[in-house]
C-alpha positions as a LaTeX table, in Angstrom:
\begin{tabular}{lrrr}
\hline
Residue & $x$ (\AA) & $y$ (\AA) & $z$ (\AA) \\
\hline
Met1 & $-18.51$ & 38.31 & $-36.08$ \\
Ile2 & $-19.70$ & 37.31 & $-32.73$ \\
Arg3 & $-21.78$ & 34.06 & $-32.94$ \\
Phe4 & $-25.01$ & 33.51 & $-31.11$ \\
Glu5 & $-26.81$ & 31.35 & $-33.66$ \\
Cys6 & $-26.35$ & 28.02 & $-31.73$ \\
Asp7 & $-24.94$ & 26.32 & $-28.79$ \\
Tyr8 & $-22.37$ & 24.08 & $-30.58$ \\
Ala9 & $-20.17$ & 26.58 & $-32.41$ \\
Glu10 & $-17.13$ & 25.91 & $-30.18$ \\
Gly11 & $-15.15$ & 22.81 & $-29.99$ \\
Ala12 & $-15.05$ & 21.24 & $-26.35$ \\
His13 & $-14.41$ & 22.40 & $-22.76$ \\
Pro14 & $-10.66$ & 22.69 & $-22.26$ \\
Leu15 & $-10.79$ & 20.15 & $-19.39$ \\
Ile16 & $-12.21$ & 17.64 & $-21.82$ \\
Leu17 & $-9.45$ & 18.33 & $-24.36$ \\
Gln18 & $-6.84$ & 18.03 & $-21.73$ \\
Lys19 & $-8.17$ & 14.71 & $-20.61$ \\
Leu20 & $-8.41$ & 13.46 & $-24.18$ \\
Cys21 & $-4.67$ & 14.38 & $-24.62$ \\
Asp22 & $-3.71$ & 12.85 & $-21.25$ \\
Thr23 & $-5.13$ & 9.65 & $-22.15$ \\
Asn24 & $-4.37$ & 9.51 & $-25.86$ \\
Met25 & $-1.76$ & 6.90 & $-25.78$ \\
Glu26 & $-3.61$ & 4.51 & $-23.48$ \\
Gln27 & $-4.57$ & 1.23 & $-24.98$ \\
Thr28 & $-8.32$ & 0.22 & $-24.14$ \\
Pro29 & $-10.88$ & $-2.10$ & $-25.54$ \\
Gly30 & $-13.19$ & $-0.61$ & $-28.15$ \\
Tyr31 & $-16.97$ & $-0.23$ & $-28.54$ \\
Gly32 & $-17.67$ & 1.42 & $-25.23$ \\
Val33 & $-16.52$ & $-1.28$ & $-22.76$ \\
Asp34 & $-13.28$ & 0.57 & $-21.67$ \\
Ile35 & $-12.73$ & 1.95 & $-18.08$ \\
His36 & $-13.43$ & 5.43 & $-19.06$ \\
Cys37 & $-16.94$ & 4.57 & $-20.23$ \\
Glu38 & $-17.46$ & 2.46 & $-17.13$ \\
Thr39 & $-16.47$ & 5.42 & $-14.94$ \\
Ala40 & $-18.60$ & 7.71 & $-16.87$ \\
Arg41 & $-21.64$ & 5.24 & $-16.35$ \\
Lys42 & $-21.05$ & 5.14 & $-12.68$ \\
His43 & $-21.08$ & 8.91 & $-12.36$ \\
Ile44 & $-24.24$ & 9.18 & $-14.40$ \\
Arg45 & $-25.99$ & 6.57 & $-12.36$ \\
Asp46 & $-24.92$ & 8.30 & $-9.26$ \\
Ala47 & $-26.12$ & 11.71 & $-10.50$ \\
Cys48 & $-29.48$ & 10.12 & $-11.53$ \\
Leu49 & $-29.75$ & 8.01 & $-8.24$ \\
Ser50 & $-30.45$ & 5.10 & $-10.49$ \\
Pro51 & $-28.00$ & 2.30 & $-9.84$ \\
Asp52 & $-29.72$ & $-0.22$ & $-12.14$ \\
Ala53 & $-29.93$ & 2.17 & $-15.15$ \\
Asp54 & $-28.36$ & 1.13 & $-18.37$ \\
Ile55 & $-26.22$ & 3.96 & $-19.94$ \\
His56 & $-25.02$ & 4.03 & $-23.57$ \\
Phe57 & $-23.06$ & 6.65 & $-25.37$ \\
Leu58 & $-23.86$ & 7.70 & $-29.02$ \\
Val59 & $-22.32$ & 10.44 & $-31.00$ \\
Gly60 & $-25.13$ & 12.81 & $-31.94$ \\
Gly61 & $-28.85$ & 13.71 & $-31.18$ \\
Thr62 & $-30.40$ & 12.60 & $-34.48$ \\
Gln63 & $-28.45$ & 9.21 & $-34.40$ \\
Thr64 & $-29.65$ & 8.87 & $-30.77$ \\
Asn65 & $-33.31$ & 9.65 & $-31.51$ \\
Ala66 & $-33.46$ & 7.43 & $-34.46$ \\
Thr67 & $-31.79$ & 4.46 & $-32.59$ \\
Val68 & $-33.98$ & 4.81 & $-29.54$ \\
Ile69 & $-37.29$ & 5.24 & $-31.19$ \\
Ser70 & $-36.64$ & 2.50 & $-33.81$ \\
Ser71 & $-35.69$ & 0.20 & $-30.89$ \\
Ile72 & $-39.04$ & 0.74 & $-29.15$ \\
Leu73 & $-41.55$ & 0.83 & $-31.97$ \\
Arg74 & $-43.09$ & $-2.04$ & $-33.69$ \\
Pro75 & $-43.54$ & $-1.68$ & $-37.55$ \\
His76 & $-47.10$ & $-0.53$ & $-37.34$ \\
Gln77 & $-46.49$ & 2.13 & $-34.57$ \\
Gly78 & $-45.67$ & 5.78 & $-34.52$ \\
Val79 & $-44.33$ & 8.34 & $-31.96$ \\
Ile80 & $-46.29$ & 11.13 & $-30.49$ \\
Cys81 & $-44.63$ & 14.58 & $-30.32$ \\
Ala82 & $-45.21$ & 18.20 & $-30.40$ \\
Ser83 & $-45.52$ & 19.73 & $-33.85$ \\
Thr84 & $-42.24$ & 21.77 & $-33.11$ \\
Gly85 & $-40.54$ & 18.66 & $-31.68$ \\
His86 & $-37.04$ & 18.17 & $-32.95$ \\
Ile87 & $-37.76$ & 14.79 & $-34.49$ \\
Asn88 & $-40.75$ & 16.38 & $-36.44$ \\
Val89 & $-39.07$ & 19.47 & $-38.00$ \\
His90 & $-35.13$ & 19.29 & $-37.60$ \\
Glu91 & $-33.97$ & 15.70 & $-38.42$ \\
Ser92 & $-34.72$ & 15.41 & $-42.17$ \\
Gly93 & $-37.38$ & 12.77 & $-41.65$ \\
Ala94 & $-34.98$ & 10.37 & $-39.86$ \\
Ile95 & $-37.75$ & 8.75 & $-38.02$ \\
Glu96 & $-40.02$ & 8.39 & $-41.02$ \\
Ala97 & $-36.92$ & 6.89 & $-42.92$ \\
Ser98 & $-36.84$ & 4.16 & $-40.23$ \\
Gly99 & $-40.38$ & 3.34 & $-41.12$ \\
His100 & $-42.23$ & 4.99 & $-38.20$ \\
Lys101 & $-44.57$ & 7.95 & $-38.54$ \\
Val102 & $-44.43$ & 10.98 & $-36.27$ \\
Leu103 & $-47.79$ & 11.76 & $-34.80$ \\
Ser104 & $-47.48$ & 15.49 & $-34.11$ \\
Leu105 & $-49.68$ & 17.48 & $-31.93$ \\
Pro106 & $-50.01$ & 21.19 & $-31.55$ \\
Gly107 & $-48.15$ & 22.73 & $-28.65$ \\
Glu108 & $-48.21$ & 25.91 & $-26.78$ \\
Asp109 & $-44.67$ & 27.26 & $-26.49$ \\
Gly110 & $-43.41$ & 23.86 & $-27.80$ \\
Lys111 & $-45.07$ & 21.76 & $-25.13$ \\
Ile112 & $-47.94$ & 19.22 & $-25.35$ \\
Thr113 & $-50.18$ & 18.24 & $-22.56$ \\
Ala114 & $-51.23$ & 14.99 & $-20.81$ \\
Gln115 & $-54.74$ & 15.52 & $-22.03$ \\
Gln116 & $-53.71$ & 15.79 & $-25.78$ \\
Ile117 & $-51.69$ & 12.68 & $-25.49$ \\
Glu118 & $-54.60$ & 10.75 & $-23.83$ \\
Asp119 & $-57.13$ & 12.12 & $-26.46$ \\
Leu120 & $-54.91$ & 11.01 & $-29.30$ \\
Ile121 & $-54.43$ & 7.44 & $-27.81$ \\
Leu122 & $-57.99$ & 6.87 & $-26.83$ \\
Gly123 & $-59.19$ & 8.54 & $-30.13$ \\
His124 & $-57.13$ & 5.98 & $-32.05$ \\
Phe125 & $-58.57$ & 2.95 & $-30.48$ \\
His126 & $-62.06$ & 4.32 & $-30.34$ \\
Asp127 & $-62.08$ & 4.71 & $-34.07$ \\
Glu128 & $-63.71$ & 1.84 & $-35.89$ \\
Asn129 & $-60.80$ & 1.89 & $-38.42$ \\
Phe130 & $-58.09$ & 1.89 & $-35.81$ \\
Glu131 & $-56.49$ & $-1.27$ & $-37.43$ \\
His132 & $-55.97$ & 0.76 & $-40.61$ \\
Met133 & $-54.22$ & 3.63 & $-38.91$ \\
Val134 & $-50.63$ & 4.05 & $-37.41$ \\
Gln135 & $-50.96$ & 3.16 & $-33.81$ \\
Pro136 & $-49.33$ & 5.45 & $-31.14$ \\
Gly137 & $-46.66$ & 3.56 & $-29.68$ \\
Met138 & $-44.44$ & 5.92 & $-27.60$ \\
Val139 & $-44.31$ & 9.72 & $-26.54$ \\
Tyr140 & $-41.31$ & 11.84 & $-27.34$ \\
Leu141 & $-40.59$ & 15.16 & $-25.53$ \\
Ser142 & $-37.82$ & 17.59 & $-25.89$ \\
Trp143 & $-36.70$ & 19.03 & $-22.70$ \\
Pro144 & $-35.99$ & 21.93 & $-22.97$ \\
Thr145 & $-38.31$ & 22.28 & $-26.00$ \\
Glu146 & $-37.18$ & 23.77 & $-29.41$ \\
Asn147 & $-38.60$ & 27.03 & $-28.07$ \\
Gly148 & $-36.55$ & 27.21 & $-24.87$ \\
Thr149 & $-39.45$ & 26.33 & $-22.58$ \\
Ile150 & $-39.43$ & 23.39 & $-20.15$ \\
Tyr151 & $-42.14$ & 21.14 & $-18.71$ \\
Ser152 & $-42.61$ & 21.40 & $-15.00$ \\
Lys153 & $-42.62$ & 18.38 & $-12.72$ \\
Asn154 & $-46.36$ & 18.40 & $-12.45$ \\
Glu155 & $-46.62$ & 18.42 & $-16.26$ \\
Leu156 & $-44.20$ & 15.40 & $-16.65$ \\
Leu157 & $-46.07$ & 13.66 & $-13.73$ \\
Ala158 & $-49.32$ & 14.03 & $-15.60$ \\
Ile159 & $-47.76$ & 12.88 & $-18.89$ \\
Asn160 & $-46.01$ & 9.94 & $-17.04$ \\
Ser161 & $-49.41$ & 8.98 & $-15.57$ \\
Val162 & $-51.10$ & 8.78 & $-19.02$ \\
Cys163 & $-48.24$ & 6.78 & $-20.46$ \\
Arg164 & $-48.53$ & 4.30 & $-17.65$ \\
Arg165 & $-52.24$ & 3.94 & $-18.04$ \\
Cys166 & $-51.95$ & 3.47 & $-21.81$ \\
Arg167 & $-48.81$ & 1.31 & $-21.33$ \\
Ile168 & $-46.63$ & 3.17 & $-23.75$ \\
Pro169 & $-43.11$ & 4.33 & $-23.05$ \\
Leu170 & $-42.00$ & 7.97 & $-22.32$ \\
Tyr171 & $-38.83$ & 9.05 & $-24.03$ \\
Ile172 & $-37.09$ & 12.48 & $-23.33$ \\
Asp173 & $-34.73$ & 14.14 & $-25.68$ \\
Gly174 & $-32.33$ & 16.02 & $-23.47$ \\
Ala175 & $-30.07$ & 17.64 & $-25.99$ \\
Arg176 & $-29.96$ & 20.78 & $-23.93$ \\
Met177 & $-30.90$ & 19.22 & $-20.62$ \\
Gly178 & $-28.10$ & 20.83 & $-18.72$ \\
Tyr179 & $-29.44$ & 24.32 & $-19.68$ \\
Gly180 & $-32.84$ & 23.33 & $-18.47$ \\
Leu181 & $-31.68$ & 21.88 & $-15.27$ \\
Met182 & $-29.87$ & 25.15 & $-14.42$ \\
Ser183 & $-32.71$ & 27.31 & $-15.21$ \\
Asp184 & $-34.22$ & 29.27 & $-12.32$ \\
Ser185 & $-37.66$ & 28.18 & $-13.39$ \\
Cys186 & $-36.73$ & 24.43 & $-13.37$ \\
Asp187 & $-38.19$ & 22.32 & $-10.50$ \\
Leu188 & $-36.85$ & 18.94 & $-11.83$ \\
Thr189 & $-33.58$ & 17.17 & $-11.16$ \\
Leu190 & $-31.90$ & 14.23 & $-12.98$ \\
Pro191 & $-33.18$ & 11.72 & $-10.44$ \\
Asp192 & $-36.80$ & 13.12 & $-11.38$ \\
Phe193 & $-35.93$ & 12.13 & $-15.20$ \\
Ala194 & $-34.88$ & 8.66 & $-14.11$ \\
Thr195 & $-38.13$ & 8.15 & $-12.29$ \\
Leu196 & $-40.60$ & 9.78 & $-14.84$ \\
Ala197 & $-39.10$ & 8.73 & $-18.15$ \\
Asp198 & $-38.56$ & 5.23 & $-19.29$ \\
Ile199 & $-35.66$ & 6.35 & $-21.46$ \\
Phe200 & $-34.01$ & 9.68 & $-21.83$ \\
Tyr201 & $-30.58$ & 11.15 & $-22.96$ \\
Ile202 & $-28.27$ & 13.71 & $-21.48$ \\
Gly203 & $-26.88$ & 15.86 & $-24.19$ \\
Gly204 & $-23.24$ & 16.47 & $-24.47$ \\
Thr205 & $-22.72$ & 17.99 & $-27.81$ \\
Lys206 & $-24.51$ & 21.14 & $-26.93$ \\
Val207 & $-23.30$ & 21.32 & $-23.33$ \\
Gly208 & $-19.53$ & 21.15 & $-23.42$ \\
Ala209 & $-18.53$ & 17.96 & $-25.17$ \\
Met210 & $-16.89$ & 17.76 & $-28.56$ \\
Phe211 & $-19.60$ & 15.28 & $-29.44$ \\
Gly212 & $-21.66$ & 12.76 & $-27.61$ \\
Glu213 & $-24.94$ & 11.96 & $-25.92$ \\
Ala214 & $-25.60$ & 9.57 & $-22.95$ \\
Val215 & $-28.72$ & 7.49 & $-23.18$ \\
Val216 & $-30.12$ & 6.42 & $-19.78$ \\
Ile217 & $-32.50$ & 3.55 & $-19.89$ \\
Thr218 & $-34.52$ & 2.75 & $-16.65$ \\
Asp219 & $-37.27$ & 0.38 & $-17.97$ \\
Pro220 & $-36.04$ & $-3.10$ & $-17.96$ \\
Asp221 & $-38.11$ & $-3.97$ & $-20.99$ \\
Leu222 & $-36.21$ & $-1.35$ & $-23.12$ \\
Lys223 & $-32.70$ & $-2.62$ & $-22.29$ \\
Thr224 & $-32.73$ & $-5.83$ & $-24.04$ \\
Asp225 & $-30.47$ & $-5.88$ & $-27.13$ \\
Phe226 & $-29.96$ & $-2.12$ & $-27.27$ \\
Arg227 & $-26.40$ & $-2.48$ & $-28.23$ \\
Tyr228 & $-27.43$ & $-4.36$ & $-31.33$ \\
Leu229 & $-29.53$ & $-1.46$ & $-32.30$ \\
Ile230 & $-26.73$ & 1.01 & $-31.69$ \\
Lys231 & $-24.64$ & $-0.94$ & $-34.07$ \\
Gln232 & $-27.26$ & $-1.42$ & $-36.76$ \\
Asn233 & $-27.71$ & 2.32 & $-36.63$ \\
Gly234 & $-24.16$ & 2.99 & $-37.19$ \\
Gly235 & $-23.76$ & 4.49 & $-33.71$ \\
Met236 & $-21.27$ & 2.12 & $-32.08$ \\
Leu237 & $-18.09$ & 4.14 & $-32.15$ \\
Ala238 & $-14.96$ & 1.90 & $-32.37$ \\
Lys239 & $-13.05$ & 4.26 & $-30.26$ \\
Gly240 & $-15.84$ & 4.40 & $-27.70$ \\
Arg241 & $-13.60$ & 5.70 & $-25.02$ \\
Leu242 & $-13.68$ & 9.19 & $-26.76$ \\
Leu243 & $-17.29$ & 9.44 & $-25.52$ \\
Gly244 & $-16.62$ & 7.92 & $-22.08$ \\
Ile245 & $-13.77$ & 10.34 & $-21.39$ \\
Gln246 & $-15.84$ & 13.32 & $-22.22$ \\
Phe247 & $-18.81$ & 12.28 & $-20.02$ \\
Glu248 & $-16.46$ & 11.16 & $-17.26$ \\
Thr249 & $-14.95$ & 14.72 & $-17.29$ \\
Leu250 & $-18.50$ & 16.44 & $-17.41$ \\
Phe251 & $-19.66$ & 14.40 & $-14.48$ \\
Glu252 & $-16.90$ & 13.69 & $-12.13$ \\
Asp253 & $-16.98$ & 17.00 & $-10.21$ \\
Gly254 & $-20.20$ & 18.89 & $-11.40$ \\
Leu255 & $-18.56$ & 20.40 & $-14.50$ \\
Tyr256 & $-21.80$ & 19.63 & $-16.57$ \\
Cys257 & $-23.82$ & 21.79 & $-14.28$ \\
Arg258 & $-21.46$ & 24.62 & $-13.84$ \\
Ile259 & $-20.89$ & 25.46 & $-17.45$ \\
Ala260 & $-24.67$ & 25.05 & $-18.19$ \\
Arg261 & $-25.34$ & 27.50 & $-15.39$ \\
His262 & $-22.96$ & 29.97 & $-17.06$ \\
Ala263 & $-24.92$ & 29.73 & $-20.37$ \\
Val264 & $-28.15$ & 30.29 & $-18.74$ \\
Thr265 & $-26.76$ & 33.32 & $-16.79$ \\
Gln266 & $-25.65$ & 34.96 & $-19.91$ \\
Ala267 & $-28.88$ & 34.18 & $-21.72$ \\
Met268 & $-30.98$ & 35.78 & $-18.78$ \\
Arg269 & $-28.69$ & 38.97 & $-19.21$ \\
Ile270 & $-29.66$ & 39.06 & $-23.02$ \\
Arg271 & $-33.42$ & 38.49 & $-22.14$ \\
Gln272 & $-33.44$ & 41.36 & $-19.63$ \\
Ala273 & $-31.67$ & 43.65 & $-22.14$ \\
Phe274 & $-34.37$ & 43.04 & $-24.77$ \\
Gln275 & $-37.06$ & 43.63 & $-22.08$ \\
His276 & $-35.65$ & 46.73 & $-20.76$ \\
Lys277 & $-35.55$ & 48.08 & $-24.31$ \\
Gly278 & $-39.38$ & 47.27 & $-24.64$ \\
Ile279 & $-38.70$ & 44.56 & $-27.20$ \\
Pro280 & $-41.11$ & 41.57 & $-26.82$ \\
Leu281 & $-40.08$ & 37.88 & $-26.75$ \\
Leu282 & $-41.81$ & 35.27 & $-28.84$ \\
Tyr283 & $-41.56$ & 32.64 & $-26.21$ \\
Asp284 & $-41.12$ & 32.80 & $-22.45$ \\
Ser285 & $-38.01$ & 31.03 & $-22.22$ \\
Tyr286 & $-35.70$ & 30.94 & $-19.18$ \\
Thr287 & $-33.09$ & 28.62 & $-20.66$ \\
Asn288 & $-30.15$ & 29.49 & $-23.05$ \\
Gln289 & $-32.35$ & 30.35 & $-26.06$ \\
Gln290 & $-34.02$ & 33.77 & $-26.40$ \\
Tyr291 & $-36.39$ & 34.90 & $-29.15$ \\
Pro292 & $-36.74$ & 38.72 & $-29.38$ \\
Ile293 & $-39.33$ & 39.98 & $-31.92$ \\
Leu294 & $-37.45$ & 42.67 & $-34.10$ \\
Asn295 & $-38.14$ & 44.90 & $-37.06$ \\
Gln296 & $-36.02$ & 44.76 & $-40.06$ \\
Ile297 & $-33.99$ & 47.80 & $-39.17$ \\
Gln298 & $-33.06$ & 46.33 & $-35.81$ \\
Ile299 & $-32.18$ & 43.08 & $-37.31$ \\
Asp300 & $-29.96$ & 44.73 & $-39.84$ \\
Gln301 & $-28.29$ & 46.59 & $-37.25$ \\
Leu302 & $-27.47$ & 43.71 & $-35.02$ \\
Ser303 & $-26.50$ & 41.62 & $-38.02$ \\
Arg304 & $-23.49$ & 43.85 & $-38.67$ \\
Arg305 & $-21.57$ & 42.45 & $-35.66$ \\
Tyr306 & $-23.61$ & 39.34 & $-34.62$ \\
Ser307 & $-24.74$ & 36.01 & $-36.00$ \\
Phe308 & $-28.18$ & 34.73 & $-35.01$ \\
Cys309 & $-31.00$ & 32.77 & $-36.41$ \\
Phe310 & $-34.10$ & 33.83 & $-38.14$ \\
Trp311 & $-36.91$ & 32.01 & $-36.32$ \\
Glu312 & $-40.37$ & 32.98 & $-37.85$ \\
Arg313 & $-42.23$ & 35.86 & $-39.35$ \\
Val314 & $-44.42$ & 37.60 & $-36.89$ \\
Asp315 & $-46.14$ & 40.15 & $-39.00$ \\
Glu316 & $-45.52$ & 42.36 & $-42.06$ \\
Lys317 & $-42.81$ & 44.38 & $-40.13$ \\
Arg318 & $-41.32$ & 42.11 & $-37.63$ \\
Ser319 & $-39.66$ & 38.78 & $-37.24$ \\
Ala320 & $-38.74$ & 36.55 & $-34.21$ \\
Val321 & $-35.00$ & 35.74 & $-34.30$ \\
Arg322 & $-33.09$ & 33.44 & $-31.84$ \\
Phe323 & $-30.05$ & 34.41 & $-29.64$ \\
Cys324 & $-28.45$ & 31.24 & $-28.31$ \\
Thr325 & $-25.77$ & 31.10 & $-25.61$ \\
Ser326 & $-23.64$ & 28.31 & $-24.69$ \\
Trp327 & $-21.12$ & 26.98 & $-22.16$ \\
Ala328 & $-18.42$ & 28.93 & $-24.00$ \\
Thr329 & $-20.29$ & 32.29 & $-24.46$ \\
Ser330 & $-18.00$ & 34.99 & $-23.09$ \\
Glu331 & $-19.21$ & 37.69 & $-20.76$ \\
Thr332 & $-17.27$ & 40.16 & $-22.84$ \\
Asp333 & $-19.26$ & 39.25 & $-25.97$ \\
Val334 & $-22.58$ & 39.50 & $-24.08$ \\
Asp335 & $-21.43$ & 42.90 & $-22.62$ \\
Gln336 & $-20.97$ & 44.08 & $-26.27$ \\
Leu337 & $-24.29$ & 42.71 & $-27.23$ \\
Leu338 & $-26.09$ & 44.39 & $-24.45$ \\
Ser339 & $-24.61$ & 47.74 & $-25.23$ \\
Asp340 & $-25.76$ & 47.39 & $-28.85$ \\
Ile341 & $-29.22$ & 46.32 & $-27.84$ \\
Gly342 & $-29.40$ & 49.53 & $-25.67$ \\
His343 & $-28.68$ & 51.55 & $-28.84$ \\
Leu344 & $-31.39$ & 50.06 & $-30.97$ \\
\hline
\end{tabular}
């Protein structure tokens, strides 16, 4: 079975495994204050052109989102996000479990607009019962979105402007940030995120690391006591260097971008094969996630050799499914898939 259902089916990039082996018997301090974490922080600050940013390493995306959001919101506040946002649909209520409501907005292709955000915030405070309602306290965006789409620079500038006017932080979940940055439709860079977001994270788990996410905090007001919150949320890894070594390797010579580009290249080959066959796509994604709309015969035919995800029912005869490439997707496997798509 050739697997295309997610971008974390494999372990880790071989260079990361080699570095972990090479440094295995080193003795270092724990909890992320070792030389490897410090080197990784420097690499990330340099890549973001943000020398004053605080960088923290956590193990996984849900843990990171729960830690970041609970560190920012006061008890009476909630977080604004798209209805398809990861914290709203794929984290088992982790945010609500921390005592904060997710304030979801309908989004086209997984995105929400600056106007929607402003309308929600102003609508709250213009309601005579506002003190009886959950107050919007921050904005959460996935980049790329759960649908493989990406916000443009102009879209993020507009959202940033609303957040500034309304004095609430903008947080960006970058679990697949590498795949978005390497998309031909992307007009953003890491320094742009450091400027436009108050806090964001660079995903490692889905982009070559065995595990790990790098939180980048640029707003000084959000930096205070963040390590306390990491510890409180069970995220302070005793052997913190295992996270530092991975991001040190990913960012010391551009490996992160190179392997992300590979995944996007393979995804575009798959996209083009479905389009050439006349098979429509549910979302206009130019990242590593593709969503063809197939009938049941086509699904059954491809399921004999490939693992992929059911996404949603489109009509009585067709369903959208997801094919997801990763840093480790082989050209040979994609070649075989393209051949089989051609025979549908």
